[in-house]
BABA-612042 format. One line per field, with one value per residue (C-alpha): residue number from 0; residue in one letter; chain; x, y, z. Coordinates in nm, 3 decimals, always signed. Layout:
BABA-612042
pos = (NUM	...) $
code = (a	...) $
unit = (A	...) $
px = (X	...) $
py = (Y	...) $
pz = (Z	...) $
This chain:
BABA-612042
pos = (0	1	2	3	4	5	6	7	8	9	10	11	12	13	14	15	16	17	18	19	20	21	22	23	24	25	26	27	28	29	30	31	32	33	34	35	36	37	38	39	40	41	42	43	44	45	46	47	48	49	50	51	52	53	54	55	56	57	58	59	60	61	62	63	64	65	66	67	68	69	70	71	72	73	74	75	76	77	78	79	80	81	82	83	84	85	86	87	88	89	90	91	92	93	94	95	96	97	98	99	100	101	102	103	104	105	106	107	108	109	110	111	112	113	114	115	116	117	118	119	120	121	122	123	124	125	126	127	128	129	130	131	132	133	134	135	136	137	138	139	140	141	142	143	144	145	146	147	148	149	150	151	152	153	154	155	156	157	158	159	160	161	162	163	164	165	166	167	168	169	170	171	172	173	174	175	176	177	178	179	180	181	182	183	184	185	186	187	188	189	190	191	192	193	194	195	196	197	198	199	200	201	202	203	204	205	206	207	208	209	210	211	212	213	214	215	216	217	218	219	220	221	222	223	224	225	226	227	228	229	230	231	232	233	234	235	236	237	238	239	240	241	242	243	244	245	246	247	248	249	250	251	252	253	254	255	256	257	258	259	260	261	262	263	264	265	266	267	268	269	270	271	272	273	274	275	276	277	278	279	280	281	282	283	284	285	286	287	288	289	290	291	292	293	294	295	296	297	298	299	300	301	302	303	304	305	306	307	308	309	310) $
code = (m	d	r	f	d	n	m	d	t	f	v	r	v	v	e	a	g	t	i	s	g	a	a	e	r	m	g	i	a	k	s	a	v	s	r	r	l	k	e	l	e	a	h	l	n	a	q	l	f	h	r	t	t	r	k	m	n	l	t	d	t	g	r	a	y	y	h	q	c	v	r	i	l	d	d	v	l	e	a	e	i	a	t	s	d	a	h	g	t	l	k	g	k	l	k	i	a	l	p	t	s	f	g	l	l	h	m	g	p	a	i	n	d	f	a	r	t	h	s	d	i	e	f	d	l	d	f	n	d	r	e	v	d	l	i	q	e	g	f	d	l	a	i	r	i	a	n	l	p	d	s	s	l	i	a	r	r	l	t	p	i	r	t	l	l	c	a	s	p	e	y	l	k	q	e	g	t	p	q	s	p	q	e	l	s	g	h	q	c	l	v	y	t	l	v	p	d	y	d	y	l	q	l	t	g	p	d	g	k	l	v	r	i	r	v	s	p	y	m	k	a	s	a	g	e	y	l	k	d	a	a	l	a	g	l	g	i	i	l	v	p	s	f	i	a	h	k	e	i	e	e	g	r	l	v	p	i	l	s	d	y	e	s	k	q	f	d	a	y	a	i	y	p	q	t	r	h	l	s	k	r	v	r	t	f	v	d	f	l	v	k	r	f	e	g	i	p	a	w	d	l	y	l	n	r	e	g	i	q	n	a) $
unit = (A	A	A	A	A	A	A	A	A	A	A	A	A	A	A	A	A	A	A	A	A	A	A	A	A	A	A	A	A	A	A	A	A	A	A	A	A	A	A	A	A	A	A	A	A	A	A	A	A	A	A	A	A	A	A	A	A	A	A	A	A	A	A	A	A	A	A	A	A	A	A	A	A	A	A	A	A	A	A	A	A	A	A	A	A	A	A	A	A	A	A	A	A	A	A	A	A	A	A	A	A	A	A	A	A	A	A	A	A	A	A	A	A	A	A	A	A	A	A	A	A	A	A	A	A	A	A	A	A	A	A	A	A	A	A	A	A	A	A	A	A	A	A	A	A	A	A	A	A	A	A	A	A	A	A	A	A	A	A	A	A	A	A	A	A	A	A	A	A	A	A	A	A	A	A	A	A	A	A	A	A	A	A	A	A	A	A	A	A	A	A	A	A	A	A	A	A	A	A	A	A	A	A	A	A	A	A	A	A	A	A	A	A	A	A	A	A	A	A	A	A	A	A	A	A	A	A	A	A	A	A	A	A	A	A	A	A	A	A	A	A	A	A	A	A	A	A	A	A	A	A	A	A	A	A	A	A	A	A	A	A	A	A	A	A	A	A	A	A	A	A	A	A	A	A	A	A	A	A	A	A	A	A	A	A	A	A	A	A	A	A	A	A	A	A	A	A	A	A	A	A	A	A	A	A	A	A	A	A	A	A) $
px = (-1.806	-1.537	-1.252	-1.043	-1.341	-1.422	-1.061	-1.044	-1.371	-1.240	-0.923	-1.127	-1.352	-1.045	-0.895	-1.223	-1.314	-1.681	-1.892	-2.057	-1.720	-1.595	-1.917	-1.886	-1.526	-1.610	-1.927	-2.146	-2.431	-2.365	-2.564	-2.318	-2.024	-2.194	-2.277	-1.917	-1.788	-2.037	-1.937	-1.570	-1.614	-1.828	-1.565	-1.288	-1.502	-1.358	-1.473	-1.271	-1.432	-1.565	-1.867	-1.994	-2.252	-1.979	-1.669	-1.542	-1.255	-1.037	-1.008	-0.659	-0.744	-0.874	-0.559	-0.334	-0.559	-0.559	-0.180	-0.188	-0.461	-0.267	+0.039	-0.160	-0.358	-0.045	+0.130	-0.164	-0.163	+0.213	+0.182	-0.089	+0.113	+0.428	+0.228	+0.048	+0.315	+0.445	+0.100	-0.147	-0.181	-0.211	-0.569	-0.760	-0.812	-0.564	-0.703	-0.466	-0.468	-0.302	-0.234	-0.459	-0.223	+0.065	-0.186	-0.371	-0.069	+0.186	+0.053	-0.257	-0.063	+0.160	-0.142	-0.301	+0.013	+0.025	-0.345	-0.298	-0.042	-0.236	-0.596	-0.728	-0.644	-0.930	-0.821	-0.994	-0.828	-0.884	-0.744	-0.726	-0.459	-0.558	-0.338	-0.535	-0.516	-0.413	-0.531	-0.849	-0.962	-0.859	-0.597	-0.337	-0.094	-0.069	+0.144	+0.258	+0.474	+0.643	+0.945	+0.770	+0.851	+0.597	+0.796	+0.484	+0.489	+0.712	+0.809	+0.983	+1.111	+0.987	+1.119	+1.239	+0.993	+1.136	+0.968	+1.022	+0.918	+0.749	+0.537	+0.408	+0.611	+0.317	+0.314	+0.690	+0.678	+0.408	+0.522	+0.895	+1.110	+1.212	+1.587	+1.588	+1.355	+1.270	+1.107	+0.849	+0.663	+0.565	+0.432	+0.106	+0.169	-0.046	-0.018	-0.108	-0.290	-0.246	+0.102	+0.204	+0.281	+0.161	+0.194	+0.571	+0.834	+1.147	+1.442	+1.811	+2.044	+2.361	+2.558	+2.369	+2.183	+1.813	+1.578	+1.220	+0.986	+0.629	+0.403	+0.053	-0.130	-0.316	-0.490	-0.507	-0.621	-0.594	-0.535	-0.192	-0.316	-0.563	-0.284	-0.073	-0.358	-0.387	-0.015	-0.055	-0.331	-0.082	-0.227	+0.096	+0.399	+0.367	+0.592	+0.496	+0.620	+0.792	+0.571	+0.277	+0.438	+0.722	+0.540	+0.450	+0.810	+0.947	+0.707	+0.806	+0.456	+0.594	+0.934	+1.140	+1.265	+1.523	+1.677	+1.980	+1.758	+1.637	+1.306	+1.247	+1.284	+1.040	+1.015	+0.728	+0.693	+0.485	+0.390	+0.211	+0.160	+0.411	+0.148	+0.016	+0.161	+0.245	+0.054	+0.218	+0.006	+0.119	+0.482	+0.463	+0.293	+0.542	+0.835	+0.679	+0.654	+1.013	+1.132	+0.897	+1.020	+1.390	+1.644	+1.581	+1.202	+1.077	+0.923	+1.264	+1.463	+1.408	+1.488	+1.816	+1.911	+1.846	+2.047	+1.759	+1.833	+1.583	+1.385) $
py = (-2.470	-2.200	-2.367	-2.053	-1.853	-2.130	-2.158	-1.782	-1.788	-2.068	-1.869	-1.559	-1.755	-1.891	-1.544	-1.378	-1.659	-1.659	-1.686	-1.353	-1.183	-1.322	-1.222	-0.865	-0.835	-0.981	-0.778	-1.080	-1.257	-1.508	-1.763	-1.731	-1.793	-2.096	-2.235	-2.204	-2.384	-2.668	-2.699	-2.708	-2.971	-3.181	-3.153	-3.253	-3.512	-3.376	-3.174	-2.854	-2.700	-2.794	-2.565	-2.396	-2.123	-1.860	-1.963	-2.182	-2.397	-2.582	-2.958	-3.103	-3.159	-2.804	-2.659	-2.841	-2.741	-2.376	-2.350	-2.506	-2.264	-1.963	-2.072	-2.136	-1.812	-1.613	-1.770	-1.669	-1.317	-1.286	-1.388	-1.128	-0.857	-0.942	-0.906	-0.584	-0.400	-0.222	-0.097	+0.153	+0.309	+0.161	+0.056	-0.117	-0.074	-0.021	-0.104	+0.038	+0.038	+0.342	+0.456	+0.752	+1.039	+0.944	+0.860	+1.188	+1.413	+1.260	+0.963	+1.153	+1.420	+1.149	+0.947	+1.260	+1.328	+0.968	+0.975	+1.285	+1.097	+0.768	+0.878	+0.534	+0.379	+0.361	+0.406	+0.244	+0.388	+0.271	+0.518	+0.317	+0.247	-0.117	-0.390	-0.528	-0.881	-0.806	-1.133	-1.185	-0.826	-0.803	-0.526	-0.489	-0.335	-0.149	+0.130	+0.023	+0.186	-0.103	-0.329	-0.593	-0.927	-1.103	-1.302	-1.380	-1.024	-0.856	-0.504	-0.208	+0.058	+0.409	+0.635	+0.638	+0.740	+0.959	+1.021	+1.302	+1.371	+1.710	+1.945	+2.298	+2.587	+2.663	+2.313	+2.312	+2.654	+2.540	+2.183	+2.203	+2.038	+1.676	+1.639	+1.258	+0.983	+0.886	+1.225	+1.145	+0.920	+1.231	+1.419	+1.417	+1.193	+1.171	+0.822	+0.657	+0.332	+0.140	+0.020	-0.259	-0.156	+0.197	+0.281	+0.230	+0.450	+0.274	+0.505	+0.455	+0.698	+0.860	+0.584	+0.321	+0.186	+0.107	+0.285	+0.162	+0.398	+0.327	+0.628	+0.693	+0.818	+1.140	+1.096	+0.799	+0.807	+0.610	+0.922	+1.083	+1.416	+1.448	+1.385	+1.648	+1.897	+1.801	+1.868	+2.205	+2.283	+2.233	+1.906	+1.707	+1.542	+1.340	+1.099	+1.193	+1.114	+1.410	+1.372	+1.480	+1.756	+1.902	+2.229	+2.290	+2.219	+2.452	+2.725	+2.676	+2.571	+2.231	+2.194	+1.871	+1.741	+1.479	+1.510	+1.301	+0.994	+0.786	+0.605	+0.281	+0.345	+0.245	+0.277	+0.325	+0.038	-0.052	-0.416	-0.678	-1.056	-1.282	-1.539	-1.356	-1.201	-0.834	-0.636	-0.367	-0.098	-0.206	-0.225	+0.117	+0.274	+0.130	+0.243	+0.591	+0.595	+0.478	+0.760	+1.012	+0.950	+0.888	+1.088	+1.288	+1.321	+1.674	+1.686	+1.622	+1.887	+2.156	+1.915	+1.821	+2.186	+2.257	+1.953	+1.800	+1.438	+1.155	+1.156) $
pz = (-2.424	-2.454	-2.271	-2.215	-2.087	-1.842	-1.727	-1.678	-1.483	-1.263	-1.183	-1.102	-0.863	-0.685	-0.651	-0.547	-0.307	-0.408	-0.720	-0.648	-0.605	-0.935	-1.111	-0.981	-1.099	-1.440	-1.483	-1.557	-1.378	-1.099	-1.296	-1.586	-1.354	-1.199	-1.543	-1.659	-1.348	-1.398	-1.762	-1.667	-1.397	-1.633	-1.906	-1.665	-1.485	-1.160	-0.860	-0.831	-0.521	-0.181	-0.180	+0.138	+0.188	+0.231	+0.040	-0.241	-0.115	-0.364	-0.366	-0.410	-0.776	-0.805	-0.649	-0.895	-1.186	-1.069	-1.094	-1.441	-1.551	-1.424	-1.620	-1.940	-1.922	-1.848	-2.147	-2.368	-2.226	-2.269	-2.632	-2.688	-2.516	-2.711	-3.032	-2.939	-2.737	-3.043	-3.144	-3.005	-2.661	-2.314	-2.239	-1.962	-1.589	-1.309	-0.967	-0.706	-0.325	-0.168	+0.190	+0.260	+0.345	+0.115	-0.157	-0.139	-0.089	-0.326	-0.524	-0.638	-0.830	-0.982	-1.096	-1.245	-1.450	-1.568	-1.659	-1.873	-2.080	-2.089	-2.121	-2.223	-1.885	-1.636	-1.273	-0.975	-0.662	-0.305	-0.050	+0.270	+0.532	+0.577	+0.428	+0.136	-0.006	-0.362	-0.517	-0.316	-0.370	-0.734	-0.712	-0.985	-0.739	-0.410	-0.274	+0.069	+0.336	+0.513	+0.549	+0.337	+0.501	+0.275	+0.018	-0.187	-0.318	-0.573	-0.472	-0.627	-0.392	-0.467	-0.193	+0.169	+0.439	+0.711	+1.046	+1.294	+1.652	+1.648	+1.855	+1.820	+1.964	+2.194	+2.340	+2.396	+2.558	+2.799	+2.872	+2.804	+2.536	+2.609	+2.629	+2.635	+2.506	+2.863	+2.920	+2.649	+2.893	+3.087	+2.785	+2.594	+2.293	+1.981	+1.833	+1.504	+1.577	+1.251	+1.345	+1.585	+1.945	+1.886	+2.256	+2.239	+2.080	+1.959	+1.892	+1.814	+1.985	+1.849	+2.022	+1.823	+2.125	+2.097	+2.337	+2.381	+2.561	+2.666	+2.627	+2.751	+2.443	+2.507	+2.173	+1.936	+1.574	+1.251	+1.037	+1.029	+0.897	+1.185	+1.435	+1.262	+1.303	+1.670	+1.715	+1.542	+1.791	+2.075	+2.200	+2.221	+2.059	+1.741	+1.552	+1.197	+0.846	+0.687	+0.378	+0.598	+0.806	+0.596	+0.518	+0.881	+0.985	+0.718	+0.832	+1.198	+1.306	+1.410	+1.573	+1.549	+1.884	+1.987	+1.642	+1.739	+1.772	+1.478	+1.457	+1.267	+0.896	+0.623	+0.248	+0.007	-0.241	-0.540	-0.481	-0.686	-0.663	-0.834	-0.932	-1.237	-1.551	-1.510	-1.771	-1.980	-1.817	-1.468	-1.577	-1.742	-1.443	-1.192	-1.410	-1.413	-1.031	-0.984	-1.209	-1.047	-0.693	-0.756	-0.559	-0.242	-0.191	-0.258	+0.090	+0.251	+0.066	+0.330	+0.612	+0.444	+0.391	+0.757	+0.866	+1.063	+1.150	+1.143	+1.465) $
């Protein structure tokens, strides 16, 4: 019995939630994973899991053993990294979850530049606006646009995310330009559905007072770029991140409105779980992103020159 292999397999089953999930991540047969677990439980003379048809749930003994295994395996990995850091190039896989629009428009070019410098790293990229479970789904890190209340995650801030209320000149000419947040309730609004309370707009006025407006969505969608295109087509007013719409605003095809009011602010973060050792390739990649996005975001430079306030 290879004790470290069996410990590593046990940890991977815990984090994947199933034997089949662990086998897929490890690239080995389910039977091999099952055999290693049986060998480990026989060696320990202890039951580590309550087995069901769908999921492997830890026993109290298994939970305590899992935390010990994580610590031991991380110590081994740290020793290996400390020995090899000064030699050779970065190698291995980076599995990253990215929000679709920000990922495609801005993270994609950054990853391509990093990949050209570190050609031995294999990237596995998931462009999806859902909030992934980093440990259960085997991600090394995620790029997330949020306020990050989850204290179980370690986060490094990359860049601020600015949002603006916009509409096409054609729409504003036909329907009129709202002069107060309350007037938005009478307009066609295009709303992004993957946020809480998407049928409400929450704005802070120049006097610092919070205004909460209920809107009747004319169109709802889970893709920000589609909603931007709908706004360009004159279908309504959109609250859109500047990283999606900055070119259209600069070209005058979308016009910011109610610029004295500020929407809720977010940031883009690189996040990763604090339960496992952070590999050199993850650390190097995150350092690269922090450097890449430092300062005023490129997509906000025009807005700052024009003196446009946050919507």
